[in-house]
C-alpha positions as CSV (number, residue, x, y, z in Angstrom):
1,X,-36.9,2.2,-28.0
2,X,-33.9,3.4,-29.7
3,X,-34.3,6.8,-28.1
4,X,-34.6,5.5,-24.6
5,X,-31.2,4.0,-25.1
6,X,-29.6,7.2,-26.1
7,X,-31.3,9.1,-23.3
8,X,-29.7,6.7,-20.7
9,X,-26.3,6.7,-22.4
10,X,-26.3,10.7,-22.3
11,X,-27.3,10.5,-18.7
12,X,-24.6,8.3,-17.8
13,X,-22.3,10.2,-19.7
14,X,-23.2,13.3,-17.5
15,X,-22.6,11.2,-14.4
16,X,-19.1,10.4,-15.3
17,X,-18.3,14.0,-16.3
18,X,-19.8,15.0,-12.7
19,X,-17.7,12.4,-10.9
20,X,-14.6,13.2,-12.9
21,X,-14.9,17.0,-12.1
22,X,-15.6,16.3,-8.6
23,X,-12.5,14.2,-8.4
24,X,-10.4,16.8,-10.1
25,X,-11.5,19.4,-7.5
26,X,-10.5,17.0,-4.8
27,X,-7.2,16.6,-6.2
28,X,-6.6,20.1,-6.7
29,X,-7.0,21.0,-3.1
30,X,-5.3,18.1,-1.4
31,X,-1.9,18.3,-0.6
32,X,0.9,16.4,-2.1
33,X,1.3,12.7,-0.3
34,X,4.4,11.9,1.7
35,X,5.8,8.9,0.5
36,X,7.7,6.5,3.0
37,X,9.6,4.1,0.9
38,X,11.1,0.6,1.9
39,X,14.7,0.6,2.9
40,X,15.2,-2.7,3.7
41,X,17.6,-5.2,1.7
42,X,15.1,-7.9,1.1
43,X,12.0,-7.5,-0.9
44,X,9.4,-10.3,-1.1
45,X,6.3,-9.6,-4.0
46,X,7.1,-5.9,-3.8
47,X,7.1,-5.6,0.3
48,X,10.4,-4.5,1.6
49,X,11.4,-6.2,5.2
50,X,11.9,-2.4,6.4
51,X,10.8,1.0,6.2
52,X,12.8,4.1,7.1
53,X,12.2,5.6,10.4
54,X,13.7,8.9,9.5
55,X,11.0,12.0,9.9
56,X,10.2,13.4,6.8
57,X,10.4,17.3,6.8
58,X,6.7,17.6,5.0
59,X,5.3,16.3,8.0
60,X,6.8,18.9,10.4
61,X,4.2,20.7,12.5
62,X,1.6,18.0,11.7
63,X,3.1,15.0,13.7
64,X,5.3,14.7,16.6
65,X,8.4,13.1,15.4
66,X,8.1,10.5,18.4
67,X,4.4,9.1,17.1
68,X,6.0,9.0,13.5
69,X,8.7,7.0,14.9
70,X,6.7,4.6,16.9
71,X,4.2,4.1,13.8
72,X,7.2,3.3,11.8
73,X,8.3,0.8,14.7
74,X,5.2,-0.9,14.8
75,X,5.1,-1.5,11.1
76,X,8.6,-2.6,11.0
77,X,7.9,-5.0,13.9
78,X,5.2,-6.6,12.2
79,X,7.3,-7.0,9.1
80,X,10.2,-8.5,11.2
81,X,7.6,-11.1,12.4
82,X,6.4,-12.3,9.1
83,X,9.2,-11.4,6.3
84,X,11.3,-14.0,7.3
85,X,8.7,-16.9,7.1
86,X,8.1,-15.9,3.7
87,X,11.5,-15.9,2.6
88,X,11.8,-19.3,3.9
89,X,8.8,-20.6,2.1
90,X,9.6,-18.5,-1.1
91,X,13.2,-20.5,-1.2
92,X,11.1,-23.7,-0.6
93,X,8.9,-23.1,-3.4
94,X,11.6,-22.0,-5.7
95,X,13.5,-25.4,-5.1
96,X,10.2,-27.4,-5.9
97,X,8.8,-25.5,-8.4
98,X,9.9,-28.1,-11.2
99,X,8.5,-30.9,-9.5
100,X,5.1,-29.2,-8.5
101,X,4.5,-27.3,-11.8
102,X,4.7,-23.9,-9.6
103,X,2.0,-25.1,-7.2
104,X,4.6,-24.7,-4.6
105,X,4.8,-20.7,-4.8
106,X,1.0,-20.6,-3.7
107,X,2.1,-20.6,-0.1
108,X,4.0,-17.6,-0.5
109,X,1.6,-15.8,-2.3
110,X,-0.8,-16.5,0.4
111,X,1.4,-15.3,3.0
112,X,2.3,-12.4,1.4
113,X,-1.5,-11.1,1.1
114,X,-2.0,-12.2,4.8
115,X,1.4,-9.8,5.7
116,X,-0.2,-6.9,3.5
117,X,-3.5,-7.2,5.0
118,X,-2.1,-7.4,8.6
119,X,-0.1,-4.0,7.7
120,X,-3.2,-2.6,6.3
121,X,-5.2,-3.4,9.3
122,X,-2.1,-1.9,11.2
123,X,-2.0,1.0,9.7
124,X,-5.9,1.7,9.8
125,X,-5.4,1.0,13.7
126,X,-3.0,3.9,13.4
127,X,-5.4,6.1,11.3
128,X,-8.4,5.8,13.9
129,X,-6.0,5.9,17.2
130,X,-4.5,9.3,15.8
131,X,-3.9,10.2,12.1
132,X,-7.4,11.0,11.3
133,X,-7.7,13.3,14.5
134,X,-5.0,15.2,12.6
135,X,-6.7,15.0,9.3
136,X,-4.0,12.7,7.6
137,X,-4.5,9.3,6.2
138,X,-1.8,6.3,6.1
139,X,-2.1,3.8,3.5
140,X,-0.1,0.9,1.7
141,X,-0.2,1.8,-1.9
142,X,1.7,0.4,-4.8
143,X,4.1,2.5,-6.6
144,X,6.6,1.8,-9.4
145,X,9.9,1.6,-8.5
146,X,12.5,4.2,-9.9
147,X,15.2,2.1,-11.1
148,X,13.1,-0.5,-12.7
149,X,9.7,-1.7,-14.1
150,X,8.8,-3.5,-10.7
151,X,6.1,-2.4,-8.4
152,X,6.5,-2.0,-4.7
153,X,4.5,-1.1,-1.3
């Protein structure tokens, strides 16, 4: 019975090695990602209130500047609708935090998740509408800030 466990562990290790090799192969040939950072002056739970609509030079020849700007404007419109509500709830939650033992911050957390999901759905719609046809893929990913240890989208 002990031999069976050892064989199983070896097979599992071989599968992990194959997966790791396949991942390295994909990363080797994948182009560097183009990062569009938030440029707003208000950030709630890592989500900025605005993204820069300046066309990145890395996308030249892949996407029309007008299409890129239209996509960014849609994302910024979504943020413009939802983030002011999140900020109000955050202020109310902070004021009532001592009385409610921190439970007053839960609505802000839920609203932040909802905003993130709506942005992810919007980006998926943009991907299926245009960017997958151009072999590009937009995602909302977490990245570490350059100036501090905080995370941002």
